[in-house]
C-alpha positions as CSV (number, residue, x, y, z in Angstrom):
1,M,0.0,0.2,-0.1
2,K,2.8,2.4,0.9
3,E,4.2,2.3,-2.6
4,Q,0.9,2.9,-4.3
5,L,0.5,6.2,-1.7
6,L,3.7,7.4,-2.7
7,N,2.6,7.5,-6.6
8,L,-0.9,8.4,-5.9
9,V,-2.3,11.7,-7.6
10,L,-4.2,13.7,-5.7
11,P,-7.6,14.8,-7.3
12,E,-9.0,18.3,-6.6
13,K,-12.3,16.7,-5.1
14,Y,-12.5,13.6,-3.3
15,E,-13.2,10.6,-5.4
16,E,-14.0,7.0,-4.2
17,G,-11.6,4.4,-4.7
18,L,-8.3,6.0,-5.2
19,F,-6.6,3.2,-3.2
20,E,-7.6,0.4,-0.9
21,Y,-6.7,0.8,2.9
22,K,-5.2,-1.8,4.6
23,Q,-3.9,-2.1,8.2
24,T,-0.5,-1.8,8.7
25,L,2.1,-0.4,10.8
26,D,4.4,1.5,8.0
27,G,1.9,1.7,4.8
28,I,1.4,5.6,5.3
29,P,4.3,7.9,4.0
30,E,5.6,10.3,6.2
31,W,6.1,13.7,5.6
32,P,9.9,13.6,4.9
33,E,9.0,10.7,2.2
34,M,6.4,12.8,0.6
35,C,8.7,16.2,0.7
36,K,11.1,14.2,-1.5
37,R,8.5,13.7,-4.0
38,G,7.8,17.2,-4.3
39,Y,4.6,17.7,-1.8
40,T,4.3,21.1,-0.2
41,L,3.2,21.1,3.3
42,E,-0.5,22.0,2.2
43,K,-0.5,19.2,-0.1
44,Y,0.6,16.6,2.4
45,R,-2.2,17.8,4.6
46,K,-4.8,17.1,1.8
47,F,-3.1,13.4,1.6
48,T,-3.4,12.8,5.0
49,T,-6.8,14.0,5.1
50,L,-7.6,11.5,2.2
51,V,-5.8,8.8,4.2
52,T,-8.1,9.5,7.0
53,I,-10.8,9.3,4.9
54,E,-10.3,5.9,3.8
55,I,-9.3,4.8,7.4
56,M,-12.7,5.7,8.7
57,K,-14.2,4.1,6.0
58,Y,-12.8,0.9,6.4
59,H,-13.2,0.8,10.3
60,L,-16.9,1.9,9.7
61,T,-17.4,-0.9,7.4
62,E,-15.6,-3.4,9.8
63,A,-18.1,-2.0,12.5
64,I,-21.2,-2.2,10.8
65,N,-20.3,-5.7,9.6
66,E,-19.8,-6.9,13.2
67,N,-22.5,-5.4,14.5
68,L,-20.5,-2.9,16.7
69,F,-22.1,0.2,16.4
70,T,-26.0,1.0,17.3
71,D,-27.9,3.0,14.3
72,D,-27.3,6.0,16.2
73,E,-23.3,5.5,16.0
74,V,-23.4,4.6,12.5
75,I,-25.2,7.9,11.5
76,E,-23.0,9.9,13.7
77,A,-19.5,8.0,12.0
78,R,-21.1,8.7,8.6
79,K,-21.7,12.6,9.6
80,L,-18.0,12.6,10.9
81,L,-16.8,11.1,7.5
82,D,-18.7,13.5,5.5
83,E,-17.0,16.5,7.6
84,Q,-13.7,14.8,6.4
85,I,-14.9,14.7,2.8
86,E,-15.7,18.3,3.0
87,K,-12.6,19.3,4.7
88,Y,-10.6,17.4,1.6
89,N,-12.6,19.2,-0.8
90,Q,-11.8,22.6,0.9
91,L,-7.9,22.3,1.0
């Protein structure tokens, strides 16, 4: 996943399915790695927001599949996810 993220081209607005999040200890590139690839701090913030969205979607899906959330918790989690997508689109 890390190599896929290193080569990711960030769209202006959020798009579904740019990459598939997989749980990993070292799969998300850090600022120094992305800086070497020409990322500005602002672009890196947009990148980390995108990664956060995909992590949230992954965990929400897992929680729903395992019946860990009440309906109200699912609604709240989706609101938080929508807020992150809006944040991405504004960056």
